[in-house]
C-alpha positions in Angstrom: -22.8 60.2 -47.2 -24.6 57.2 -48.6 -21.4 55.1 -48.3 -21.0 56.2 -44.7 -24.6 55.2 -43.9 -24.1 51.8 -45.5 -21.0 51.3 -43.5 -22.9 52.0 -40.3 -25.7 49.6 -41.2 -23.2 46.9 -42.1 -21.5 47.3 -38.8 -24.8 47.1 -37.0 -25.8 43.9 -38.8 -22.4 42.3 -38.2 -22.7 43.2 -34.5 -26.1 41.5 -34.3 -24.7 38.4 -36.0 -21.8 38.2 -33.6 -24.2 38.7 -30.7 -26.4 35.9 -32.0 -23.4 33.6 -32.3 -22.3 34.3 -28.7 -25.7 34.1 -27.2 -25.6 30.4 -26.5 -26.6 28.2 -23.6 -23.9 25.8 -22.1 -26.7 23.6 -20.8 -27.8 22.8 -24.4 -24.3 21.5 -25.1 -23.7 19.6 -21.9 -24.2 16.2 -23.4 -22.2 15.2 -26.5 -24.7 14.2 -29.2 -24.3 13.9 -33.0 -26.5 16.0 -35.2 -26.1 13.5 -38.1 -28.3 10.6 -38.9 -25.3 8.2 -39.0 -24.2 9.2 -35.5 -20.8 10.6 -36.6 -19.1 13.7 -35.2 -17.1 16.5 -36.7 -15.9 17.9 -33.3 -12.5 16.4 -32.4 -13.5 16.6 -28.8 -16.6 14.6 -29.5 -14.7 12.0 -31.5 -12.0 11.5 -28.8 -14.8 11.4 -26.1 -16.3 8.5 -28.0 -12.9 6.8 -28.1 -12.6 7.1 -24.3 -16.2 5.8 -23.9 -15.4 2.8 -26.1 -12.2 1.9 -24.2 -12.8 -1.3 -22.1 -10.1 -1.9 -19.5 -8.8 -5.5 -20.0 -8.1 -6.1 -16.3 -11.2 -4.8 -14.6 -12.3 -6.7 -11.5 -15.5 -8.6 -12.0 -17.8 -9.6 -9.2 -18.4 -13.0 -10.9 -14.7 -13.8 -10.6 -14.0 -17.1 -8.7 -11.8 -17.2 -5.6 -9.2 -19.3 -7.4 -9.0 -16.7 -10.2 -8.1 -13.8 -7.8 -4.3 -14.5 -7.5 -3.9 -14.9 -11.3 -5.8 -11.6 -11.9 -3.7 -9.9 -9.2 -0.5 -11.1 -10.9 -1.7 -9.7 -14.2 -2.5 -6.4 -12.6 1.0 -6.3 -11.1 2.6 -7.0 -14.4 0.6 -4.3 -16.2 1.4 -1.8 -13.5 5.1 -2.5 -13.8 4.8 -1.8 -17.5 2.9 1.5 -17.0 5.2 2.8 -14.3 8.2 2.4 -16.5 10.7 2.3 -13.6 14.3 2.9 -14.8 16.9 0.2 -14.8 19.0 1.9 -12.2 20.6 0.8 -9.0 21.3 3.8 -6.6 25.0 4.3 -6.1 24.7 5.3 -2.5 22.6 4.1 0.4 20.3 6.7 2.2 22.1 8.6 4.9 20.8 10.5 8.0 21.8 14.2 7.8 20.2 15.5 10.9 18.5 14.6 14.2 16.5 16.8 16.4 14.8 15.9 19.7 11.1 16.5 20.0 8.6 15.8 22.7 8.5 12.0 22.8 10.3 11.3 19.6 13.3 12.2 17.4 12.9 14.0 14.1 15.4 12.7 11.5 16.1 14.0 8.1 17.5 11.5 5.5 18.9 11.9 2.0 18.6 9.3 -0.8 19.9 9.3 -4.3 17.3 7.9 -6.6 18.8 8.8 -10.0 22.1 10.0 -11.3 22.5 13.7 -10.3 19.4 13.4 -8.1 19.0 13.9 -4.4 15.7 13.4 -2.5 14.8 13.7 1.1 12.5 12.2 3.6 11.7 12.6 7.3 11.6 10.0 10.0 9.7 10.5 13.2 11.1 7.8 15.6 9.5 7.3 19.1 11.9 7.5 22.0 13.0 4.5 24.1 12.1 1.8 21.7 12.7 -1.7 23.2 11.5 -3.7 20.2 10.7 -3.3 16.6 7.4 -1.5 15.9 5.1 -1.0 12.9 5.9 1.9 10.6 3.8 4.1 8.3 4.9 5.6 5.0 3.0 8.9 4.8 2.4 10.4 1.4 0.9 13.9 1.2 -1.8 15.4 -0.9 -1.6 18.2 -3.5 0.0 21.4 -2.2 1.4 19.7 0.9 4.9 18.8 2.1 6.6 16.2 4.3 7.3 19.0 6.8 3.6 19.7 7.1 2.9 16.0 7.7 5.5 16.0 10.4 4.0 19.1 12.1 6.9 21.2 11.2 7.3 24.5 9.3 8.1 24.3 5.6 11.7 24.8 4.3 10.7 28.5 3.8 7.8 30.6 5.2 6.0 30.6 1.9 5.9 26.8 1.9 4.3 26.4 5.3 1.4 24.0 5.4 -1.2 24.3 8.2 1.2 22.2 10.1 -0.3 22.8 13.6 -3.6 21.1 12.5 -4.1 17.4 13.3 -6.1 17.3 10.0 -2.8 17.9 8.2 0.0 16.5 10.4 -0.4 12.8 9.5 3.1 11.7 10.4 3.1 13.5 13.7 -0.2 11.9 14.6 1.2 8.4 13.9 4.4 8.9 16.0 2.3 10.1 18.9 0.6 6.7 18.8 3.9 4.9 18.9 4.5 4.2 15.2 7.6 5.1 13.3 6.4 7.6 10.8 8.2 8.3 7.5 7.1 11.3 5.5 7.9 12.1 1.9 7.4 14.9 -0.5 5.5 14.5 -3.8 7.7 15.6 -6.8 7.6 19.3 -7.5 6.4 20.2 -4.0 7.9 21.1 -0.6 11.7 20.6 -0.7 11.4 19.1 -4.2 9.8 22.3 -5.6 11.6 24.8 -7.8 11.2 28.6 -7.3 7.9 28.5 -5.4 9.6 29.5 -2.2 10.3 32.9 -3.7 7.1 33.5 -5.5 4.0 31.3 -5.6 4.3 29.5 -2.3 2.3 26.3 -2.1 0.8 26.8 -5.5 3.3 24.3 -6.9 3.9 24.0 -10.6 3.3 20.2 -11.1 2.5 20.7 -14.7 5.9 21.4 -16.2 7.5 18.5 -14.4 4.7 16.2 -15.5 5.0 17.5 -19.1 8.8 16.8 -19.2 8.3 13.3 -17.8 5.7 12.5 -20.4 8.0 13.8 -23.1 10.6 11.1 -22.2 8.1 8.3 -21.9 7.6 8.5 -18.1 4.8 10.0 -16.0 4.4 12.0 -12.8 2.9 8.9 -11.0 5.7 6.7 -12.3 8.4 9.0 -11.0 6.5 9.5 -7.7 6.2 5.8 -7.2 9.8 5.2 -8.1 10.9 7.6 -5.3 8.5 6.2 -2.8 9.5 2.6 -3.5 13.1 3.4 -2.6 12.0 4.9 0.7 9.8 1.8 1.3 12.8 -0.4 0.6 14.9 1.6 3.1 12.1 1.1 5.7 12.5 -2.6 5.4 16.1 -2.4 6.4 15.7 0.0 9.4 16.5 -2.0 12.6 13.6 -0.5 14.6 10.9 -1.2 12.0 8.9 -4.4 11.8 9.2 -5.1 8.1 6.1 -7.3 8.2 4.0 -4.5 9.6 4.6 -1.6 7.2 1.5 0.5 6.4 1.2 3.0 3.5 -1.0 6.0 4.3 -2.0 8.3 1.4 -3.9 11.5 1.5 -5.7 12.7 -1.6 -3.0 12.8 -4.4 -1.0 10.5 -2.1 -3.5 7.7 -2.7 -2.3 7.2 -6.2 1.3 6.1 -5.3 -0.3 4.1 -2.4 -2.2 2.0 -5.0 0.9 1.6 -7.1 3.1 0.5 -4.2 0.3 -1.8 -2.9 0.0 -3.6 -6.3 3.7 -3.9 -6.9 4.8 -4.9 -3.3 2.7 -7.7 -1.8 4.8 -7.4 1.5 3.1 -4.1 2.5 0.9 -5.0 5.4 -2.0 -2.5 5.4 -3.3 0.7 3.7 -4.9 4.0 4.8 -6.8 5.4 1.8 -7.8 8.9 2.7 -9.8 10.1 -0.3 -13.0 9.2 -2.1 -12.8 6.3 -4.5 -13.8 6.9 -8.1 -13.4 5.7 -11.7 -11.3 8.3 -13.4 -12.3 7.1 -16.8 -15.9 7.6 -16.0 -15.2 11.0 -14.5 -13.7 12.1 -17.9 -16.7 10.7 -19.8 -19.4 12.3 -17.7 -17.9 15.8 -17.0 -18.7 17.3 -20.3 -20.7 20.4 -19.4 -18.9 23.4 -21.0 -18.2 26.7 -19.2 -19.8 29.9 -20.3 -16.5 30.7 -22.1 -17.1 27.6 -24.3 -14.5 25.1 -23.2 -15.0 21.7 -21.5 -12.5 21.4 -18.6 -10.8 18.0 -18.1 -11.4 16.6 -14.6 -7.7 16.4 -13.7 -4.3 17.9 -14.6 -1.6 16.1 -16.5 0.1 15.0 -13.3 -2.6 12.4 -13.1 -1.9 11.2 -16.7 -0.5 7.7 -17.3 -0.6 6.8 -21.0 -2.4 3.5 -21.5 -3.8 3.3 -18.0 -7.4 3.0 -19.0 -6.6 0.1 -21.3 -6.0 -2.0 -18.2 -7.9 -0.8 -15.1 -9.5 2.0 -13.0 -8.9 3.0 -9.4 -11.5 0.6 -7.9 -9.8 -2.3 -9.6 -6.5 -1.4 -8.1 -8.0 -1.0 -4.6 -9.7 -4.4 -5.1 -6.3 -5.9 -6.0 -5.0 -5.0 -2.5 -7.2 -7.8 -1.0 -6.9 -9.4 1.5 -4.5 -7.0 3.2 -6.1 -4.7 5.8 -7.5 -1.5 4.2 -9.5 1.5 5.4 -11.1 4.0 3.1 -12.1 7.1 4.9 -14.1 9.3 2.4 -16.4 7.0 0.6 -17.5 7.6 -2.9 -20.2 5.7 -4.9 -21.4 2.6 -3.1 -21.2 0.9 -6.5 -17.4 1.2 -6.5 -17.1 0.4 -2.8 -19.2 -2.7 -3.1 -16.8 -3.9 -5.8 -13.9 -3.6 -3.2 -16.0 -5.4 -0.6 -16.6 -8.2 -3.1 -12.9 -8.6 -3.8 -12.2 -8.9 0.0 -15.0 -11.4 0.3 -13.6 -13.5 -2.6 -10.1 -13.3 -0.9 -11.6 -14.9 2.2 -11.3 -11.9 4.5 -14.3 -9.6 4.2 -13.4 -8.3 7.7 -10.2 -6.7 6.4 -11.8 -3.8 4.7 -13.4 -0.9 6.5 -15.2 1.9 4.7 -16.4 5.3 5.9 -18.1 8.2 4.2 -18.0 11.9 4.6 -20.2 12.8 7.6 -22.6 14.6 5.2 -23.2 11.3 3.5 -22.8 8.9 6.4 -26.6 8.2 6.4 -27.3 5.9 3.3 -30.6 7.8 2.8 -28.5 10.9 1.9 -26.3 9.2 -0.6 -26.7 8.9 -4.3 -26.9 5.3 -5.5 -26.3 4.9 -9.3 -24.9 2.2 -11.5 -24.0 4.6 -14.3 -23.4 8.3 -13.9 -25.2 10.6 -16.5 -23.1 12.6 -18.9 -23.3 16.4 -19.0 -22.0 17.1 -15.5 -19.9 19.9 -14.2 -17.4 19.6 -11.4 -19.7 20.5 -8.6 -22.5 18.3 -9.7 -20.2 15.4 -10.2 -18.9 15.7 -6.6 -22.5 15.8 -5.3 -23.4 12.7 -7.3 -20.5 10.7 -6.0 -21.1 11.7 -2.4 -18.1 14.0 -1.9 -18.1 16.9 0.6 -14.9 18.7 -0.5 -15.0 21.2 2.3 -14.4 18.4 4.7 -11.5 16.7 2.9 -8.9 16.1 5.6 -6.9 13.4 7.3 -9.6 11.4 9.2 -7.9 10.7 12.6 -11.3 9.9 14.1 -11.6 6.7 11.9 -8.0 5.7 11.3 -6.7 5.3 14.8 -9.7 3.3 16.1 -9.1 1.0 13.1 -5.4 0.7 13.8 -6.0 0.0 17.5 -8.1 -3.0 16.4 -5.6 -4.1 13.8 -2.7 -4.2 16.2 -4.5 -5.6 19.3 -1.8 -8.4 19.4 1.1 -6.0 19.6 
């Protein structure tokens, strides 16, 4: 009996100890601090977090840069980007071919195949206005996460489960462009739409980008490198199309699509203009400041591995790449921190064409009095607080026709 009583007491004490260990406050662990006098850490997360904080990109744009230094810096950014993207040394064996044409109201919908790698077939859509009498500007349209080229074209997906909200003008980027007289070319991101695997049978538009990204990383490539390789070949095709003014090609990226937009823009100086439909941020800083743990005790990384490019932060952050697009015409439609946007404005001013960049904010933050102005974000943020501090209204993240087409009308007044 005594042994049984001791067993009960022991169990009770163990239960209390476990409860004490699990009764913790995530807020108290939001900011990474050392408990040692020498400032060292035992947590591997904390150690790696410090490594990220101590990484200084070597090709950051600096506001004190002189105008004559800009071209040299842009060339160095281009060389670093070529290295990071790790494009294969491969010349496609076949030229793209048109596999279907369907008449639509005011335009023709074309489907094309191209052959980017051995054993690979990829597709893109072309929306070509009817009755063209001269060459016209064209737009390469790159979708966001969970979207497809069919949705951009205002068409159903390749299966019902893959349908975007394709009847909405907030989604149908390419259709909106062709209705304004542009040739619109729509692509899929890897692992989505027609490039997806089994999602049409099961998960629908919850595309599995992760396994594709992981395999690419295992062979020394990256999701963005592969995406940009595909998009670059479509861009090269656009320059050969007889109806397209090759000196008036625009790249329009929505959300995830802004990443290949930056890559193409840095690598190809012949691109005329850019539509950047997302907020602008420093991804390195985002990883540094979003350290608040969940109640389950883990600290989520801001982005998935499809955004991972090994070595990227050794060279630059997103605002640096957007600055490197100067002086070519650019519209940013969803703001961000004025700190980062002012850096872009400074680059355009140094390039001699401050008028070539136009910046809009989410309507919620259009009034400067409602925006957060910070030079350095504090650590210890969770996802929602981060978005609030960088002036993002995620519920209104969509293709901003209301800004883009007014801007384009001014850009092409001479056409």
